[in-house]
N, C-alpha and C positions, 0 to 999 in steps of 0.2 A: 504494500499500500504506500510506503514512503516514497517510492519512485513516482507515484501518480500525483503527489501533493505539490501544489504551486506555493512559492514563497509568499506572494501577495497578488493582488490584482494587476498591478503593473507588470510583474514578471509573466503573469498569464497572458496579458495582452501582447507582450513581445513574442511569445511563442505562437499565439494566434495570428499575428501579423505575418509571420513566415508562412503559415498555412494559406494565407490569403494573397500571397504575392502575385498570382495570376490576375488580380484585379487592379494592380498598379497601372495607372495611365489609362484607364478605361471609363473615364468620366464617372468615377465612383463618388459617392457621399457616405460617410460613416455616421450612423445614427445610433446613439446610445440610449438604453433604457436606464434612466437614473433611479436611485443614485449609483448603485454598485456597478452598473455597466459602464460608468463613464471613465474610471481609471483604466479599464481594459481597452475601451474604444480609443482612448487618447493614444495609447501606444500603436494601436492598429492604424489609426489616421496618420501618425508620424511615418510608419513603415510604408504606407501606400501613397504618401504625399497627397492625401485627400482631405477635404474639409470635414470638420466634426460638428455635429449638432445632436440635439436630443429629440426623442419622441417620448412623450410623457404618457405613461400607462400606470394605472393603479389596480392593485389586487383588490378583489371584493371578498373580504373575510367573512367567515360564518359568524353571525352574532354570538358573542360570548366566547368564541374560539377564533379570534381574528387571524391567527397564524395559519389557519386551515382555509384554503381558497375555495370559494364557491363559483369563482369566475373572475373576470377582469374587465376594465373599461379603458378607453382611450379618448383623446380629444375628439370633439365633434359628436360626442354621444354614443359612439359605437361601444357595445358591450357584448361579452360572451359569457354565458352562464353554463356551469356544469350541471345539467339537468339531473344527473344521477345523484349528486350531492344534495341538490335542493329538495328532491323527492324523498330521499332516504332520510333526511333530518327534518322533513316537514317544515321548511322555511317558507313563511308566508310572503305573498307579493309586497305587503306593506313593509315587512322587515327588510326585504331586498331593496325596496325603494329608499328606506332610511340609510342603508349602507351606501347606496349609489349617491345620494345627496351629500353625504359627508365626504366621500371620496372625490366627488366633483369639486368641492371647495378646495381640497388639498391639491388636486390636479391643476386647477386654475392658479393657485398660489405658486406652485412650482414652475409653471410656464412663465408667469410674470417674472419670477426671480431669476430663472435661468436664461431667458431670452430678452428680457427688458423690452425695448422698443423695436427689436429686430423682428421682421416678419418670419413666418415659418419657412423652412428651407424649400427651394424648388427641386422637386424630385422627378417631375415628369420627363420621361425619356432617358433617365439616368439609372445607373446601377446603384441601388440603395442597399447598404450593408448593415443589418440590424445586429447590434451587439449587447449581450448581457454578461454577467460574471458566471452564469451557469443556468442550467435548466433542470428543475425537478418535475413539477407537473406541466410546465410550459404554458400555463394559462395566459400570463402576461405577454409572452412572446407571440402567442397565437393571436391575440387581439391587436397587437402592434402590426403584425404582418397583414392582417385583414384591413386595418385602418390605412396602412400604407398603400395597399393595392388600389384603394379608391382614388389615389393621387396619380395613378398611371406611370409608375416607374418602368423603365425598359426591363428591369430584372430585380428581384428581391433575393437577397442572400441573408440567411440566418447564420450567425457565427458565434460560438461560444467556446471557452476553454474546456468546460467540463459539463457533462450532461448524463442523465439517465438515458440508456440506449434506446428504450421504447419511446421516450418523449422525443428524442432526436429524430427517430424514424417517422413518428407521426406528423412532424412538421414538414415533411417532404411534400405533403399534399397542399401546403399553403405557400411554400417558397420555391423559387426556381433552383436554388442550391442550398444545401444545409451542411455546414461544417462544424462538427463537434470534435474538438482536438482530442479529448479523452472521454471514453465512456466506460468507466470502471463498474465492476459488479462485485458485491452489492453496492448500490449507490447511496441510499439513505438520505443524504442532505448535501446541498452544495457547500456549506460552510466546513464540512469535514475535509474537503480537498484543498484547503488553503491553511498554511501555517498562520498567516495573519488574515483574519477575516473581520477586522474591526469595521464598524459602520463608516460609510462614506458620508461626509458632512455636506451640507449645502454650499458652504464656503469652498470646499475642495472642488466640487462640481463647477462652480462659477470660475474658479481659478484655472482649472484645466481647459475649460471652454475658451477663455481668453488667451491662454497660452497656445492652444492649438491654432487659433486664428492668427496669432502673431508669427508662429513658425511657418504656417502656410504662406503668409505675406512675404516672409523672408526668402522662402524657396522660389516664389514667383517673381521677386525683384530682379 
């Protein structure tokens, strides 16, 4: 197991960047799922000489057990629910709407904080590379890919350093390419595969987004 563990998210992004080298120079844009996906995506963007931005997606947690996902939502109101979880736990429509309302507020807060006055990135006709720090159930990545598809990119690539093998495989129906650098078994949880899995802060997200923009400008000069 030790050989499968990444030092931290930045190290994971460096390895993932090598796996994505074929997308360098292909009008690619790297889109991170904040917060944990941003340090990974920062390294990928540097490796590909591509712009970095975020696509804000929120997990919809089961009321009272918020760590357990019953679905996810993205900007624009798109949501995906795990019908099996909803029916098994008997979660009411009213309870779902309460969770959606709370997460919509947080989603909008993060978009304002991370993007400021910048408009959402233009992805039409481009290769959009979706990055997170790992995939367990994949619900947030699923809704991110579906939301992105409505913006008509030429190609959607899902790329993560670590993933449950079945989740990685299931996303192939949503993306044009799926790259999961490592798919250990048994998987259990994303955080087990990092020596340092400390929470990424909003300040770190904003700093990395600014730094990526600066580095890209220097390369283009």
